C-alpha positions as CSV (number, residue, x, y, z in Angstrom):
1,M,38.5,23.0,-191.0
2,D,37.5,24.1,-187.4
3,Q,41.1,24.3,-185.7
4,N,42.6,26.7,-183.5
5,S,46.6,27.7,-184.1
6,S,47.9,24.7,-182.0
7,G,46.1,22.0,-184.5
8,T,43.7,20.9,-182.2
9,S,39.9,20.9,-182.9
10,L,37.6,23.5,-181.4
11,P,34.3,21.6,-179.6
12,P,31.2,22.1,-181.8
13,F,29.2,24.1,-178.9
14,G,30.2,26.7,-176.7
15,K,29.1,27.3,-173.0
16,M,26.1,29.6,-174.5
17,N,25.0,26.8,-176.3
18,Y,24.3,24.5,-173.3
19,I,23.4,27.1,-171.5
20,F,20.1,27.6,-174.2
21,V,19.8,23.8,-174.4
22,L,19.1,23.4,-170.9
23,A,17.0,26.3,-170.2
24,G,14.7,24.8,-173.1
25,V,15.0,21.6,-171.6
26,A,13.9,22.9,-168.4
27,L,10.7,25.0,-169.4
28,I,9.5,21.9,-171.8
29,V,9.7,19.9,-168.5
30,I,8.1,22.7,-166.8
31,G,5.6,23.2,-169.2
32,Y,4.3,19.5,-169.2
33,I,4.8,19.2,-165.2
34,L,1.8,22.0,-165.3
35,M,0.1,20.7,-167.9
36,G,-0.4,17.5,-166.0
37,T,-1.7,19.6,-163.0
38,E,-5.0,20.0,-164.5
39,N,-7.0,17.6,-162.2
40,F,-5.6,19.3,-158.9
41,V,-6.9,22.6,-159.7
42,D,-9.8,24.1,-160.4
43,A,-10.2,25.0,-163.6
44,T,-13.3,27.0,-164.1
45,Q,-12.6,30.3,-165.2
46,F,-8.8,30.0,-166.6
47,S,-6.7,26.6,-167.4
48,I,-3.3,26.7,-167.1
49,S,-2.7,23.8,-169.0
50,L,-4.7,24.8,-172.1
51,H,-3.4,28.3,-172.2
52,V,-0.7,28.9,-170.6
53,C,1.5,25.5,-170.9
54,P,1.5,25.3,-174.7
55,F,3.5,28.6,-175.1
56,I,6.0,27.4,-172.4
57,I,6.3,24.1,-174.4
58,L,6.7,26.2,-177.4
59,A,9.1,28.2,-176.3
60,G,11.2,25.9,-174.7
61,F,11.7,23.8,-177.7
62,I,12.3,27.5,-179.6
63,A,15.2,27.8,-177.3
64,V,16.6,24.5,-177.8
65,G,17.0,25.1,-181.6
66,Y,18.6,28.3,-180.9
67,G,20.9,27.0,-178.2
68,I,21.9,24.5,-181.1
69,M,21.6,26.9,-184.2
70,I,23.9,29.9,-182.6
71,R,27.7,30.1,-182.9
72,P,30.0,29.9,-180.4
73,K,32.5,33.0,-179.9
74,D,35.7,32.4,-181.0
75,S,37.8,34.8,-179.3
76,Q,41.1,33.6,-180.8
77,T,40.6,34.1,-184.4
78,S,38.9,38.0,-183.4
79,G,42.2,39.0,-182.6
80,Q,44.2,37.9,-185.4
């Protein structure tokens, strides 16, 4: 069971989990916003929305998945 020495249950996510999830969501939002700027920029030579944005969005989804999967550091049990 996930309980500490005082009998209360531990939260399922730590601070780093939330940081990774929020950073991933921010990358996804930025990627979609940049993808929507296709009509505002001259994309004759290089298209950001075609070549860069899919990788930004993919990195965002990977960061969200990583933020969900990592275990939070438990400093109380490591000292015992």
